[in-house]
C-alpha positions in Angstrom: 19.3 38.3 -15.4 19.2 41.7 -13.7 17.6 42.3 -10.3 14.6 44.2 -11.7 13.7 41.3 -14.0 14.1 38.8 -11.2 11.8 40.8 -9.0 9.1 40.8 -11.6 9.6 37.1 -12.1 9.2 36.1 -8.5 6.0 38.2 -8.2 4.6 36.5 -11.3 5.4 33.1 -10.0 3.8 33.7 -6.6 0.7 35.0 -8.5 0.4 31.6 -10.1 0.8 29.8 -6.7 -1.7 31.9 -4.8 -5.5 32.0 -5.2 -5.3 35.8 -5.1 -2.8 38.1 -6.8 0.0 39.3 -4.6 -0.9 42.9 -5.3 -4.3 42.3 -3.7 -2.9 40.6 -0.6 -3.3 43.7 1.6 0.2 44.5 2.9 2.9 42.6 4.6 2.5 40.6 7.8 4.8 41.0 10.8 7.1 38.3 12.2 4.9 38.0 15.3 1.6 37.9 13.5 3.0 35.4 10.9 4.2 33.0 13.6 0.8 33.1 15.4 -0.9 32.4 12.1 1.1 29.3 11.3 1.1 28.0 14.9 -2.7 28.2 15.7 -3.9 25.3 13.4 -1.6 22.9 15.2 -3.5 22.9 18.5 -0.2 22.1 20.2 0.0 22.4 23.9 2.9 24.4 25.5 5.0 23.1 28.3 7.2 24.9 30.8 10.7 25.7 29.5 13.9 27.1 31.0 14.8 28.7 27.7 16.2 32.2 27.8 13.5 34.5 26.3 14.0 36.9 23.4 15.2 40.3 24.7 12.6 42.2 22.8 9.6 40.1 24.0 8.9 41.3 27.6 7.3 38.9 30.1 4.0 40.8 30.0 3.7 40.4 26.2 0.7 38.2 25.3 2.9 35.9 23.2 5.8 35.6 25.7 5.0 32.0 26.7 4.5 30.8 23.1 7.6 32.5 21.6 9.8 31.4 24.4 8.5 27.8 24.2 9.0 27.8 20.4 12.5 29.0 20.8 13.2 26.3 23.4 11.9 23.6 21.0 14.1 24.8 18.1 11.2 26.0 16.0 12.4 29.6 16.2 16.1 30.3 15.9 18.2 30.7 19.0 18.8 34.4 18.5 18.9 37.1 21.2 16.1 39.1 19.6 13.0 38.2 17.7 12.1 41.6 16.0 8.3 41.0 16.3 7.2 44.0 14.4 9.6 43.6 11.5 8.1 42.2 8.2 8.2 38.4 7.9 10.4 37.2 5.1 9.8 34.1 3.0 12.8 32.1 4.2 11.9 32.5 7.8 8.3 31.7 7.2 9.3 28.4 5.4 11.7 27.5 8.1 9.2 28.0 10.9 6.4 26.3 9.0 8.4 23.1 8.3 9.8 23.0 11.8 6.4 23.5 13.5 5.0 20.6 11.4 7.8 18.3 12.6 8.6 17.0 9.1 12.1 16.4 10.5 14.1 17.2 13.6 14.5 21.1 13.8 18.2 20.9 13.5 17.8 19.1 10.1 15.7 22.0 8.8 17.9 25.0 8.1 18.3 27.7 5.4 20.7 25.4 3.7 18.2 22.5 3.5 15.1 24.5 2.7 15.3 23.7 -1.0 15.0 19.9 -0.5 11.9 20.3 1.7 10.3 22.9 -0.5 10.7 20.6 -3.5 9.5 17.5 -1.6 6.2 19.2 -0.7 5.9 21.4 -3.8 5.6 24.6 -1.8 6.8 27.0 -4.4 7.0 26.8 -8.3 10.5 28.3 -8.3 12.2 27.9 -5.0 15.6 29.1 -6.2 14.4 32.5 -7.2 12.2 32.8 -4.1 15.2 32.2 -1.8 17.3 34.7 -3.7 14.7 37.4 -3.5 13.4 36.4 0.0 10.4 38.6 -0.4 8.3 40.0 2.4 5.3 37.9 3.2 1.6 38.8 3.2 -1.1 37.0 5.1 -2.5 35.6 1.8 0.9 34.2 0.8 1.5 32.7 4.2 -2.0 31.1 4.4 -1.4 29.6 0.9 1.9 28.0 2.1 0.3 26.7 5.3 -2.6 25.1 3.3 -0.2 23.6 0.8 2.0 22.0 3.3 -0.8 20.8 5.6 -2.6 19.3 2.7 0.5 17.6 1.4 1.2 16.1 4.8 -2.3 14.7 5.1 -2.0 13.0 1.7 1.5 11.7 2.2 1.8 7.9 2.3 3.6 6.1 5.1 4.5 2.6 6.2 3.6 1.5 9.7 4.2 -1.6 11.9 3.3 -2.6 15.5 4.8 -3.6 18.8 3.0 -5.9 21.2 3.1 -8.1 24.2 6.9 -8.5 24.4 7.2 -4.8 25.2 4.4 -4.6 27.7 5.5 -2.7 30.8 8.6 -1.3 29.2 9.2 2.4 29.6 8.5 4.6 26.6 10.7 7.6 25.6 8.4 9.8 27.7 8.4 7.7 30.8 5.0 5.9 30.4 4.6 2.1 30.7 3.8 0.6 27.3 0.4 -1.1 27.1 -0.3 -2.9 23.8 -4.0 -2.6 24.4 -4.0 1.2 24.4 -4.3 3.2 21.2 -0.8 4.7 21.2 2.1 5.0 18.8 5.7 5.8 18.4 6.9 8.5 16.0 10.3 10.1 15.5 9.4 13.8 15.7 5.7 14.4 16.5 5.3 15.9 20.0 4.4 13.8 23.0 0.6 13.5 23.6 -0.2 14.5 20.0 -3.3 12.8 18.6 -2.9 11.4 15.0 -5.6 9.9 12.8 -4.1 7.0 10.9 -6.0 6.0 7.8 -5.7 3.2 5.3 -7.5 4.6 2.3 -7.6 1.2 0.4 -9.7 -0.4 3.1 -11.4 2.7 4.5 -10.3 1.9 8.0 -8.9 4.4 10.5 -7.8 4.8 14.1 -6.8 7.7 16.2 -3.6 7.2 18.3 -1.7 9.2 20.9 2.0 9.7 20.5 3.7 8.4 23.7 7.0 7.0 22.4 9.9 7.6 19.9 10.6 5.4 16.9 10.5 3.3 14.7 14.1 2.8 13.9 13.7 0.9 10.7 14.5 2.6 7.4 11.3 3.4 5.4 9.0 2.9 8.4 7.3 6.0 9.8 5.2 4.9 12.8 5.0 2.0 15.3 1.4 1.4 16.4 0.4 -0.5 19.5 -1.1 -3.9 18.7 -4.7 -2.6 19.5 -4.3 0.3 17.1 -2.7 -1.9 14.3 -5.6 -4.4 14.5 -8.0 -1.5 14.0 -6.5 -1.3 10.5 -5.5 -4.8 9.5 -4.7 -8.2 10.9 -1.8 -8.8 13.2 -0.4 -11.3 10.7 0.2 -8.5 8.2 3.1 -7.3 10.2 3.5 -4.1 8.1 0.9 -1.9 6.5 1.8 0.4 3.7 0.1 3.4 2.0 -1.4 4.8 5.2 -1.9 8.5 5.8 -1.4 10.6 9.0 -3.7 13.5 10.0 -2.3 15.5 13.0 -5.3 16.5 15.2 -3.5 18.3 18.0 -2.5 17.8 21.6 -4.8 15.6 23.8 -5.4 18.6 26.1 -6.6 20.8 23.3 -8.8 18.6 21.2 -11.8 16.4 22.1 -10.4 13.4 23.9 -13.3 11.0 23.2 -14.6 11.4 19.7 -18.3 10.7 19.2 -18.7 7.0 18.4 -19.7 5.8 15.0 -22.0 2.8 14.7 -22.2 -0.3 12.5 -25.9 -0.6 11.9 -26.5 -3.2 9.1 -27.3 -6.8 10.0 -28.4 -8.2 6.6 -31.8 -6.6 6.1 -32.1 -5.7 9.8 -31.3 -2.2 10.9 -29.8 -1.9 14.4 -30.3 1.2 16.5 -28.0 2.9 17.5 -25.8 -0.1 16.3 -22.5 -1.6 17.5 -20.0 1.2 18.1 -16.6 1.0 16.4 -15.0 2.5 19.5 -16.4 3.6 22.9 -15.1 4.7 26.3 -14.7 2.1 29.0 -17.7 1.9 31.4 -20.2 3.0 28.7 -23.4 1.1 28.1 -25.5 1.0 24.9 -29.2 0.0 24.6 -29.6 -1.9 21.3 -32.8 -2.4 19.4 -33.8 -3.1 15.8 -36.6 -2.9 13.2 -36.8 -6.7 13.3 -35.9 -9.5 15.7 -32.2 -10.4 16.2 -30.1 -12.5 18.5 -26.6 -12.0 20.1 -25.1 -15.4 19.2 -21.7 -14.7 20.9 -19.9 -11.9 22.7 -16.2 -12.0 23.6 -14.7 -9.5 25.9 -10.9 -8.9 26.0 -9.2 -11.8 27.9 -12.5 -13.6 28.5 -14.1 -16.7 27.1 -17.0 -16.2 24.6 -20.5 -15.7 26.1 -23.3 -17.2 24.0 -27.0 -16.5 24.2 -30.2 -18.3 23.0 -32.5 -15.3 23.7 -34.0 -13.4 20.8 -34.6 -9.7 21.0 -37.9 -9.0 19.3 -38.9 -5.9 17.5 -39.7 -3.2 20.1 -37.5 -4.9 22.8 -34.0 -3.8 23.8 -30.7 -5.5 24.6 -28.3 -3.7 27.0 -24.5 -4.2 26.4 -21.9 -2.8 28.8 -18.2 -2.3 28.0 -16.1 -2.8 31.2 -12.7 -3.9 29.8 -10.1 -2.2 27.8 -9.4 -3.7 24.4 -11.3 -5.2 21.6 -14.8 -6.7 22.0 -16.2 -9.1 19.4 -19.9 -9.8 18.7 -21.7 -12.2 16.4 -25.3 -11.3 15.7 -28.0 -13.0 13.6 -31.1 -11.3 12.2 -34.7 -12.6 11.5 -33.6 -13.1 7.9 -30.9 -15.6 9.0 -28.0 -13.3 8.0 -25.1 -13.3 10.4 -22.4 -10.6 11.0 -19.4 -10.2 13.2 -18.9 -6.8 14.7 -15.9 -5.4 16.7 -15.7 -2.6 19.2 -12.5 -1.0 20.5 -12.9 0.1 24.2 -10.8 3.2 25.0 -9.3 4.1 28.3 -11.0 6.4 30.8 -10.9 9.9 29.4 -9.6 8.3 26.2 
């Protein structure tokens, strides 16, 4: 196949991939602007680095800290120059995109291994031709690649396990003391202090964890959850949970630390207001009422004996519940209609 025919083919294939034709994409995007475009959705915090900066990115350049940090983390290649205003080529865009999403250690993502990752995440219809041509990127093309990969990562299934009391007090890979009652997790490549929403679609349960350790080191397993986080998804006796998904939310410092609580409101035919929260920050208090009478049969705080009550809360009255201890609270309520229900609340640390 001659070069002219191959060029026509790659443009045609990209036209199938993208929501808009390549010809309408509005010109090429520079290496600098392309990297900013793919980096921004991550909400990843930068740390100080001793990395030698690119010679063509002066210290007063607005992106000097980011580009130097990305070079130090192996997301950008360890070259002397960056060529910020040069057009961004497809192979570099794919390399940066995959490395920035931490799909593998940066050293495992190279020009030689791009084909395997592109096939794994179905990023291009004909990766071989794309690499050979290595076309200049447009904003539309790059946005399509970003959306394709991020969507694939959110829908990818994983296997998770947990670690618990026997590791309490041990140091994590980042120097913290492990606490099985905190909502934390170990992952091989995701950055320290990244928040990840772990979902189990089959049960509809989910939990948001903070990455504070490395691991797991068992083939086929993708995350070790703290015991508290694991029990938000399934019972401890399960040991391993399969077919869960990960959604990377961003660094703790750049996203909302304490998500707005969601409430469990149904008690048979009785409607609680605001309800029993699924999670809440330590020290918080809720004022519970309902459209009919109810009674708190039992409340168990973490590490405490159950507390029982014989007092009914009538319609129009309120019951105040405080959450002072970290960990899982358990409640058993009964309504006027005789229906009982057990509720659970995970109490998060100060500042979540």
